[in-house]
N, C-alpha and C positions, 0 to 999 in steps of 0.2 A: 325556319320554315322550309318546307319542300320548295323545289325548284320554282322560282318566280317566273322563268322562261320555259315553258312547257307546251307540249302538244295536247295535254289533258284539257277537256272542257273545263270552264269555271265551276261548274256544279261538281264535276269530279274532283277538283282540286279542294273544294270546300268539304266534300265528304271525306277525303283522305286526310285533311288537316284535322277535321273534327275527331276522326278515328284516332289519330295520333295524340290528340289532347284528351280523349276520353269524354267527349261531349256529343251530345245528339245534333245531327245537322237539322236546321230550322225548316219549317214549311215555307218561310218567306225568306228570300235571300236577295241581297243587293250586290251586284258586281260592278265595281268602279274600275275602269279600264283607263289607266293615265295616258297611255299612248294614242289612243283614239278619241280621248275626251268624251267618253260616254258612261252612262250609269244604266245598267240593265236591272229591272225588277222582275224577279222570278217568283211565282207562287206554286207550290207543289210541282217544282220542276219545269213549269211551263213560263215561257217569256210572256210577261204581261205587257211591258211597256219598256221603251228604250228612250233615254234622255240624252241630250247634249249638256255637257258639263264643263267646268273648269277646275283645273287643280293648281298647284303651286308653280309660282314663276321659277323657283329654284328646283334642282333635281330632286327626285323622290328621295325621302330620308326618314327613318324612324327616331333619329337622334334629337333630344331636347335642343331647342334654340337654332335648329338647322332651317327652319320654315319651309321644310319640304314636306309633301304629302306622305303619310306613312303607309307602308304596304303591309300586307298579311291579312289574316282573318281577325275581324272585329265584330262587336255587337252594338246594337243601338242601346245606350246606357240610359239616356234620358230623352223625352220628347217634349219640347218647349214651344208654347205660342198658340196652343188651341184657341181658336175663336178670334184671333186678331186678324185684321185684314191684310191681303198681300201687299208687300211693300213696307209694313210696319218696320221701324228700326228697333233693335235690341241693344241695350247697353248692359254689360255684365249679366246677360240672359234675362233681363227684364225689359218688357215693352216700354218704350219711351213715351208713347201716346202720339208719335209723329211718323209720317210717311217720309221715306227717303227724300222725296222731291221738296220737302218742307225743311230738311235739314241741310241739304246742300246749298252752300253759299259761295265761297271762295273757290278759286281754282285748286287750292290745296284739298278742299272738301271733295271736289269732283274726282280727284285721283284716289282718295281714300276709299277702301273697300268696306263698306258697312255691312253688318250682319242683320239681315232682313227676312221677312216672311215667316219662317219657321226654322227651328233648331232641331237637328237630330244629333245629339252629342254621342261620340263614338268612344268605346271602351275596347282596348286590344285584348285579344284572347290568348296570345302566344307569348308566355313568359320568357323574357330576354329579347324578344323580337319586337313586340309592340305594347308590352305589358311590364311594368316595374322599372325601377332604376331610371337611367338617363334615356329610355326609349318608350315611356308610357304614354300612350296616344290620349287617354283620358286627362292626365295631368298636364299635357300639352294644350288642351281646350280645343281638340280637333272636331269640327262639326261638319255636317252636311247642312247648307243653309242657303237662303236667298242672298242676292246681291243688288246694289245700286248700278251695277255695270252689266245690265242684261245684254246690251248691245256687243259685249265682248265675250259673252259665253261661247265656249269652244276653244279659246286660247288660254295658255297658262297665265294665271291671274292673281291666285291667292297666296297667302302666308302659310299654306299647308292644309287649309279646308278644301271640301269639295263644294263648289258653287253651282247654284242652279237659278233658273228663272223663278221669279216669285210665284206665279201661279202654278209652275210645275212642282216647286218643293211644297206647296200647300196640298197639291193633289197627291203627291207621294206620301206625305205626312199622314193623311187620312187612311192610307192602305198599309202602313207598317206600325209595328208595336215594339215596345221595349223588349230586349232579347233577340229581336231579328238579327240575323247575321249579315255582315258586310264584308266582302272581300275586295281588297285593293290590290290590283295587280298592274304590271307594266304593260 
């Protein structure tokens, strides 16, 4: 990947990475900034909305089993959860029929980070960086999804995924499509 620490705008970095990979930059781009815990949604180069998010408790990492949020250029590989209510719990990407308030019981459950709301499953676009071998984002099951810990959004919280408030991930889900690009930077 080109420099992760750069003075270029995120969209310039997306364009440069796409050119290097021989792919067309998308009309819709999500930019996840780990350091500021924000996700920005751009459409046709214009900032549509910015969200506060959470990323991994551990340092960013693209390596399998690191539990770090992977950096680099990705795409939305799958959109899961259309029509489900905000707060719906997913198990193995299937809605359980239960809201996270119904699932939380013990103190251990309250600490567990559930997959809720919607799932935007990410696929790395950069071979050897976030695609293939021990650095494959898709094979690591890295998602943008809702959480049962909405009160902690903004602090490092996940095991590699990008976490959002449930109503916000539903809102974002309705605006993005499979193939939209996602740049994750420090």
